[in-house]
N, C-alpha and C positions, 0 to 999 in steps of 0.2 A: 436482809430477807430470813426471817426462822427458818426452820425445815416445819414447823408447824403451819406457820403463813405457807410457805411454798406449797406444801401438802391441800389446801384450800383452794388457792388458784391456778392448779395445773390443770391441766384439760384432760379429764376422765378416760381412762383405757374402755371402751366400748366392748364387749364380751361378745363371743362365740353364740350366735343362738342353740339354744337347746336342741337336742337331738330332735324334738317332736316337731320343734321349731322350724327346723332346717330340713326336717322331711317333707314338710310341707312348703317353703321357700323354693326347696331343687324336685316339686312332684313330677315334672318333666321328665329328670334327669333319670329318679327311682324308679320310674315306669322303666328305661330301659334298662340299668343296673337290676333290676329282678330276674330280670329276664337273660342274663349272663352277659349284657354289652356290657361292660363297661369304660370301654375307649368311646364319650359318647363326644362328638363335637357338634358344638353349636356355630352356624353360620349365618351370616348377614353382609346385607353390603352397603355400600356408600356412593353415591351421584349416578344417582338415575336420571336425574333430572338437570344436571346442569346445561351450558351451551357450550362449553368444554372441558378440557381433558379427560380421563378415561373412568371406567365404573372400576370400584375399586374392591373386592369381599377380601372377609377373613375367615380363616377356621378355629376356632381354637377346643383342644381337647384338656376340662381340666382334672382333679384326681378327684375320687370320691368322696364327696361331703365336703369339699369344700365350697367358701362362702368367702369371698374380697368383700368387704366393707364397704360402700360408696360404688359399687358398679351397677349403673340401671341403663337405657335408651341410652344412647349419646347424645342426642338430638336435646336432650334435659340437664346437657350436665356443661361449664364452661370450660374453656379450651385449657386450663392449666390444670382441673381437675381428672378432666382425659388423660393428661399427658400422665400426669402423677399414676391413676389407674395404670394407663398402656404400661408403666414400669412392669406393678405390680403384676398385675395379667401374666407377663413374660417371663417374672419370675417365679412363678407357681404353678404355670397351665403345665402339664406333661408333654405335650405339642400345640405349637401354632403354626398357619402356614397363611399369608398374604398372596393374592395374584389379583389382577387388573386387564384388562382388555382397552386398548387405545380408543380414542376417537374416532382412526381409521376404520376399527375393527366395527367400531359400533357402527357407523354408516352403513359397511357393507353388509352387515349380519342383523342388522336393528338392536335395539336395546337390551328388549328380551334377553334372546338368544347371545347377546356378548356379554352381559350377565350371569347367563349361565356359562359362560367360558368362565369369565373371570373366578367365579367359585369352583368349577371343576380345577384351576389352579391353583387354588390356595388349598383346596382340598387334598390335592395331588403333593403335599410338601408337608403333612402331618404325618407321612410316614405306616398310613390305616388308621382305617376309624371302624368301629362294628357298628353306629349308628348316625345318622345327621341330624341335626333338628334345624329347620333352615326355617327364617323368618319371613313369614308373606305366605304365595300360596304356592303349588306343586310346581316343582322345577321338573319336568320330564328330564331332560338330558343327564339328571343327574343319579337314575334309575326312582320309580317312584316304590318299591320296596324298601327301598336302603335309605328313604328318607321320609321325616314327620315333616310336613308344611304346617304352619304354627302361624295365623296372622296375628299382628300386635308380639311375637315372640318376644322383639327386643327390646320390651318394655315390660314383659314377664317371665323368660326361660333367662336363667344365670349366665348360661354359657355362653346363649344366643347375644346378649347383654355386652359381653367379654366379647365378643368377635365384633358387635358394631363400634366400639372404643377403638377398634386396633385397624378398624380399614378405616373409621372417621379419621383417626390422629395420622397415620400413614400417606392418606389422599391432600389433608389437609397440609402436610409437610410438603409433597409433590407438587401443589399448587404455589407454594410460597416460592419456592424453587420457580419452577415455572414464569411464574410473574418476573423475577429477576431479568431474563432472558426474553422476556417480553413488556416490559414496561408497560402504561399509560393502560391495559384493561382492569386495573383494582383486583388480580387474582387472589392475590396475598388478603385480598377482606371479603370478597365476595366466592370466592372458590372456587371460579367459573359460573355461577348462578348467574343467571339474566335479571340482574340491578341495574339500574337508571344507568347507575357508569359505566358498567358493562356495556349497555347496546348501547348508548352513545358514544365509544369507543370503535364498538364494532360496524359504527356507520362512518365514524370519522378516517377511520386506519386500515378494516376492515377484518378478514378472516387470516388466522398464523394456521398453522398447520395442526395446533390441536383444537381446533373449535371443529365441532360437529357438524358437517357439511348437512347433514340429514335434517337437524333443527332447524325449525321453522325462522326465526328469525336469520339463522347464517344463508337461506337459502337464495335469497337474494344478489348475497357475494359469487354464489359459488354460478346462476345463472349469469354474471356479468364476466367472471372468469370462463366459461363457455366460450362466451363471444369473442374472448380475448384471443386471439389465434397464439398471440406472444407466451400465455400462461398455458402452464404445464400441469394440470390433475393428475397426479402418482395414486392410484387404487393398488390397494394390495394384490397381490396374487395370490390364487387361491382360497 
């Protein structure tokens, strides 16, 4: 193939958005930067709804005017693309943190408070942040003056989208590892969500230590355990 032919068939490199376009794309971040808050962290969680596994949160601080092409709401990306972007985000960010709350903590605290705990753990690994941009509703545990809650932020705010990708990739990897330890529930495919495959396995094999006993489909199994004197239910202290 001649150089001329190769140049025609090569995939064109996408240009970085113009300064004007970049300012629009990073509008929420710019609102903070203009007030002197340079370390702006996007925060998001993954795994509020599954029947098994932890809820995982991530926090990401990107450099000023940093735009990573392809970053979007993790739910709209396939696994291969999320994995590639996960690497890019970790390479280009100023700081990132990932935190989790276990199924036992979810049962003890409830899912909302456990999600807040996972976020707090992720934020603690940043080494400091001037302001937090959090997907969804306000999280009182993070400090109401310290963060801005943005409904739909995982699809509209760049640093939150980046956090959603890190959280999703991390949780999927964890569930895949847990699937090898607890085969039969299909966690490597359903990631702990209540699919027919997972519900069928739950009925046949019962709950594992990583199932959320406070979630409805797992409660019958919990009731059976309470009636069985030989079964010990471990509840974390404090």
